[in-house]
PAZAPA-4460 file (N, C-alpha, C; in steps of 0.05 Angstrom, whole numbers, plus 32768, in hexadecimal, padded with zeros to 4 digits):
% residues 103
    n_x    n_y    n_z   ca_x   ca_y   ca_z    c_x    c_y    c_z   seq   type   mol
   7FBA   7EE2   8024   7FAA   7EDE   803B   7F93   7EF2   803A     1      M     A
   7F7B   7EE8   803F   7F63   7EFA   803E   7F58   7EFB   805A     2      F     A
   7F4A   7F11   805F   7F3E   7F15   8079   7F22   7F20   8075     3      Y     A
   7F13   7F1F   808A   7EF7   7F29   8088   7EF7   7F47   808C     4      N     A
   7EEC   7F55   8079   7EE6   7F71   807C   7ECC   7F76   806C     5      N     A
   7EC0   7F8C   8071   7EA6   7F90   8065   7EA4   7FA9   8055     6      F     A
   7EB9   7FB1   8049   7EB8   7FCA   8038   7EB3   7FC4   801B     7      D     A
   7EAE   7FAB   8014   7EA6   7FA2   7FF9   7EBA   7FAA   7FE3     8      R     A
   7ED4   7FA8   7FE9   7EE8   7FAD   7FD5   7EF4   7F92   7FCE     9      V     A
   7EF2   7F8B   7FB5   7EFC   7F71   7FAC   7F15   7F75   7F9C    10      H     A
   7F27   7F62   7F9D   7F40   7F64   7F8F   7F4C   7F49   7F89    11      S     A
   7F62   7F49   7F7C   7F71   7F30   7F76   7F8D   7F34   7F7F    12      E     A
   7F97   7F21   7F8E   7FB3   7F24   7F98   7FC6   7F19   7F83    13      D     A
   7FE0   7F1B   7F89   7FF4   7F14   7F75   7FF5   7EF6   7F6F    14      R     A
   7FE7   7EE5   7F7E   7FE6   7EC9   7F78   7FCD   7EC2   7F68    15      F     A
   7FBD   7ED6   7F60   7FA6   7ED2   7F50   7F8D   7ECA   7F60    16      G     A
   7F8E   7ECD   7F7A   7F77   7EC6   7F8B   7F66   7EDE   7F8E    17      M     A
   7F4C   7EDB   7F8A   7F39   7EF1   7F8C   7F2E   7EF1   7FA9    18      V     A
   7F2D   7F09   7FB4   7F23   7F0B   7FCF   7F1E   7F28   7FD6    19      G     A
   7F1C   7F2E   7FF0   7F17   7F49   7FF9   7F31   7F55   8004    20      K     A
   7F35   7F6E   7FFE   7F4B   7F7D   800A   7F3F   7F96   8018    21      T     A
   7F4C   7FA0   802C   7F41   7FB5   803C   7F49   7FD1   8032    22      G     A
   7F59   7FD3   801E   7F62   7FED   8014   7F69   7FEB   7FF7    23      D     A
   7F6F   8002   7FEB   7F75   8003   7FCE   7F93   7FFF   7FC8    24      D     A
   7FA3   7FFB   7FDB   7FC0   7FF8   7FD6   7FC6   7FDC   7FCD    25      F     A
   7FC4   7FD7   7FB3   7FC9   7FBD   7FA8   7FE1   7FBF   7F95    26      R     A
   7FED   7FA9   7F90   8005   7FA8   7F7F   8000   7FB2   7F63    27      E     A
   8014   7FBE   7F57   8014   7FC9   7F3C   8002   7FE1   7F38    28      D     A
   7FFB   7FEF   7F4E   7FEC   8008   7F4C   8000   801F   7F50    29      R     A
   7FFA   8035   7F44   800C   804D   7F45   8002   8061   7F5A    30      R     A
   8015   806D   7F68   800F   8082   7F7B   801A   809C   7F72    31      L     A
   800A   80B2   7F74   8014   80CC   7F6C   8025   80D8   7F83    32      R     A
   803C   80CC   7F87   804F   80D5   7F9B   806A   80D7   7F8D    33      I     A
   8079   80EB   7F94   8094   80EE   7F88   80A8   80DD   7F97    34      V     A
   80BC   80D4   7F88   80D2   80C4   7F92   80E4   80D4   7FA4    35      C     A
   80EF   80C9   7FB9   8101   80D7   7FCA   811C   80DB   7FBE    36      Y     A
   8123   80CB   7FAA   813E   80CE   7F9D   813D   80E0   7F85    37      K     A
   812C   80DA   7F71   812C   80E9   7F58   8116   80FE   7F56    38      C     A
   8105   80FF   7F6A   80EF   8113   7F6C   80DC   8113   7F54    39      H     A
   80D7   80FB   7F49   80C3   80F7   7F34   80AE   80E4   7F3C    40      Q     A
   8096   80E8   7F32   8080   80D6   7F38   807A   80C5   7F1F    41      A     A
   806D   80AF   7F21   8060   80A2   7F38   8071   808D   7F45    42      P     A
   8068   8083   7F5C   8073   806C   7F68   8060   8055   7F63    43      L     A
   806A   803D   7F5F   805A   8025   7F59   805B   8012   7F72    44      V     A
   8044   8008   7F79   8043   7FF5   7F8F   804E   7FDA   7F85    45      I     A
   8065   7FD2   7F91   8072   7FBA   7F88   806A   7FA2   7F99    46      A     A
   8066   7FA6   7FB3   805E   7F8F   7FC4   804A   7F99   7FD9    47      E     A
   803A   7F86   7FE2   8027   7F8A   7FF8   802B   7F72   800B    48      R     A
   8038   7F77   8021   803F   7F62   8034   802F   7F64   804E    49      N     A
   8022   7F4E   8055   8013   7F4D   806E   8027   7F4C   8085    50      W     A
   8022   7F5C   809A   8034   7F5E   80B1   8028   7F50   80C9    51      M     A
   8012   7F5A   80D3   8005   7F4E   80EA   7FE8   7F59   80ED    52      D     A
   7FDB   7F51   8102   7FC0   7F5B   8108   7FC1   7F6F   811F    53      T     A
   7FB3   7F85   811B   7FB2   7F9A   812F   7F9F   7F92   8145    54      N     A
   7F9E   7FA1   815B   7F8C   7F9C   8171   7F6F   7F9F   816A    55      N     A
   7F69   7FAF   8155   7F4D   7FB2   814C   7F46   7F9D   8136    56      D     A
   7F56   7F88   8133   7F52   7F73   811F   7F56   7F7B   8103    57      N     A
   7F61   7F93   80FD   7F67   7F9A   80E2   7F83   7F8F   80DB    58      S     A
   7F87   7F8B   80C1   7FA0   7F7F   80B8   7FB4   7F95   80B2    59      Q     A
   7FCD   7F92   80BA   7FE2   7FA5   80B5   7FF3   7F9C   809E    60      R     A
   7FF8   7FAE   808B   8007   7FA7   8073   801E   7FBA   806F    61      Y     A
   8035   7FAE   8065   804B   7FBE   805B   8048   7FC1   803D    62      Q     A
   8049   7FD9   8033   8047   7FDE   8017   8062   7FE8   800D    63      I     A
   806E   7FDA   7FFA   8088   7FE1   7FEF   8082   7FEE   7FD4    64      V     A
   808D   8006   7FD0   808A   8014   7FB7   80A5   8018   7FA9    65      V     A
   80A4   801A   7F8F   80BD   801F   7F7F   80B8   8036   7F6C    66      A     A
   80CD   8045   7F66   80CC   805B   7F53   80CE   8050   7F37    67      C     A
   80BD   8059   7F25   80BE   8050   7F09   80D7   805B   7EFA    68      E     A
   80E2   8071   7F04   80F8   807E   7EF6   8114   8074   7EFF    69      H     A
   8119   8075   7F19   8134   806E   7F23   8135   8053   7F31    70      C     A
   811E   8048   7F38   811D   802E   7F45   8120   802E   7F63    71      G     A
   8120   8046   7F6F   8123   8048   7F8C   810B   803B   7F9A    72      A     A
   8110   802E   7FB1   80FC   801F   7FBF   80F6   802E   7FDA    73      V     A
   80DC   802F   7FE0   80D3   803B   7FF9   80BD   802A   8004    74      D     A
   80B3   802F   801C   809E   801F   8028   808D   8030   803B    75      E     A
   8075   8026   8040   8064   8032   8055   8051   801C   805F    76      F     A
   8043   8022   8075   8031   800F   8082   8014   8018   8080    77      I     A
   8003   8005   8078   7FE6   800A   8078   7FDA   7FFD   8090    78      V     A
   7FC7   800A   809D   7FBA   8002   80B6   7FD0   8000   80CC    79      N     A
   7FDF   8015   80CE   7FF5   8016   80E1   7FEC   801A   80FE    80      D     A
   7FE6   8004   810B   7FDC   8005   8127   7FBE   8004   8129    81      G     A
   7FB0   800F   8115   7F93   800E   8115   7F89   8011   80F8    82      R     A
   7F70   8009   80F3   7F64   800A   80D9   7F64   8027   80CE    83      E     A
   7F6D   802A   80B5   7F6C   8044   80A8   7F84   8056   80AC    84      G     A
   7F96   804F   80BD   7FAD   8060   80C2   7FC4   8057   80B0    85      K     A
   7FCF   806A   80A1   7FE4   8064   808D   7FFD   8074   8096    86      I     A
   8014   8066   8097   802C   8073   809F   8038   8084   8088    87      S     A
   804C   8093   808E   805B   80A2   8079   806E   8090   806B    88      K     A
   8078   8098   8054   808D   8089   8046   80A6   8088   8058    89      L     A
   80B3   8071   8058   80CA   806E   806A   80E1   8081   8062    90      K     A
   80E8   8082   8049   80FE   8093   8040   80F5   80AF   8037    91      H     A
   80DF   80B0   8029   80D5   80C9   801E   80C7   80DA   8033    92      G     A
   80BE   80CE   8049   80B2   80DC   8060   809A   80ED   8059    93      R     A
   808D   80E7   8043   8074   80F6   803C   805C   80E4   8042    94      C     A
   8046   80F1   804A   802D   80E2   8050   8022   80D4   8037    95      P     A
   8014   80BE   803B   8008   80AF   8026   7FEA   80AC   802C    96      V     A
   7FDA   80AE   8017   7FBD   80AA   801A   7FB2   809B   8002    97      S     A
   7F9A   8090   8005   7F8E   8081   7FEF   7F86   8094   7FD8    98      A     A
   7F84   80AE   7FDD   7F7E   80C1   7FC8   7F94   80C4   7FB4    99      D     A
   7FAC   80BB   7FBA   7FC3   80BE   7FA9   7FC6   80A7   7F95   100      Q     A
   7FB4   8094   7F96   7FB5   807D   7F84   7FAA   8086   7F69   101      I     A
   7FB9   8080   7F53   7FAF   8087   7F38   7F9C   8071   7F2F   102      E     A
   7F88   8079   7F21   7F74   8066   7F16   7F7D   805B   7EFC   103      D     A
***
């Protein structure tokens, strides 16, 4: 599902459709965050699931991450209530930001 935003970030979703996404949290990207179980980095974004639309018309997404070493799964929310707000990891309880994405 694609939506209108104007930040000029283009991407391809897991179905091969090219469109615009509002953030850099896309599948198969690595985050420089340590795992809550084995305490090793990185975590890999396994899924990006659309949840709903916020009151400011931004799209809310659930991001599911998995550890490359032990396979532990965690999740966080992008645009949690409003555009640009990112929740903490559910199990790891550490803050997440777009700066932690590896290039």
